[in-house]
N, C-alpha and C positions, 0 to 999 in steps of 0.2 A: 913799878915795873914788875916786881915779884908778885904782886897781887894778880895782875893780869896774866903772868906766866902760869900761876896756879889755876886760874880759872880755865885757861886754854888746855891744861894737862888734864883737868877734870872733865871737860867737854870731850877730849879726845878719847880718854878711858870710858866714859859712858857710851860714846858712839860705837867704840869697838866691843863693848860687852853687851850691847843691846841684843836680845834674843832674836833668833830667826824664827820666822813663822812656819809651821809645818805645812801650811797650805801653799807657800812659796816653793817648797821642795818637792811636793807631790806632783805626779804628773796630772795633768788635766784630764778628767773623765772623758772617755771617747764620746765624741758627738754623734748624735743619730743622724743617719742619712735616709733619704726617702727615693723611692724609684716607683713612679706611677706607670703602670702598664697602659701604653698610649691609646689602645682602642678599648672602648667599653664592651662588655659581653652582653649579647641580647638574646634571651631565650624565649621561645614560643611555647606556651602551656597549652596549646590547642588540644592535644590528645588527653592530658591530664585534667582538663576542666570541662568535660561534657561538651566539647566542641564549641565552647565560648572562646572568643579571641582574647587571650590573656597574655601579657608579656612581662618579662623581668629584664631590666638593664643594670649591670653593675659595673662600676669602675673600681679598679682594685689598685692599691698602693702598698708597697712593701716598705717595711722599716728594719734596719740594721745599723749597728755601730761598726760593721766590718765592711770595708770598701770592696774587698775582694768578693764577698758574698753578692753585694749588689751588682757587680760586674758580671759575676756568674749568672745571675738571674737575668741580666740584660742578654748575655751571650746564648742563654738557653731559652730565650723568650717563645720561639714557636712551640717548643715541647711543653712549656708551662701553659701557654694559651690553649693548646689542645687538650691538656688534662683538665684545666679549669672549665673549659666548654662542656667536655664530658661530665664533669661533676655538677655543675650548674643545670645542665640538662636533665640529670637524674632527680632534681628536686621536684616535688609537687608544689602546686600553687598554695596549699594549705600551710605547708612547711616554711615557704618563703615568707608567707603573710604573718608569721608569728614572730615575736621578739626572740624566744628561746630558739626557734628554727634558724633565724638570722644568726644568732650567736654561735650555734653549732655549726652552721655552714661557714662561718668565719674561721672556726677553729679547724674544720676539715680542709678549708682552703690553705691554711697555714702549714697544715701536716702534708698536704699534697705538694705544695711547693718545696718544703724541706726535704721530702723524700726524693724529689727529682734532682734537686741540688746535690744531695748526699751521694746519690748513685752516679751522677755525671762528673762532679767535681771534688767530692769528699769534703765540701765546705757548705754546711746547711745553717750558716749563722744568721738567718733571718729571724728577727725577733717578734715581729707582729705583722699582721696584714690588716689593713683597713679598707672598708668599703666606703670610699669617698662619695659615691652615689649609689643609691639603692632605689630604683624606681620600679614599682609594681603597679601594673594596671590591667 
């Protein structure tokens, strides 16, 4: 009986003395949230392309780990859409047709959205902008 009592005591001590893992104690990293602007942006390059019918259609999705920033973007959607429509309309067909031009446009889009949200809500925590569709013809 004493042998079983010792084994039980060793088991209890070992269980209580087991290390706690740091990852159990750390808060989980914030998860990314996405907001897809419902309507695509369609731009006509007729004036910039020697009167040839050329179009650009872009679908934009925002990424953030801050739910408030996503909510703010949704709340200020008309202002964001207007600013992006202006921004996309300023592009030339040649700029939109190059990879570097597209990346620059993506960064400018992010900066534009962050600027609007900073001015309107003081929360510009949008981490990235993705073009989920980019059709150029």
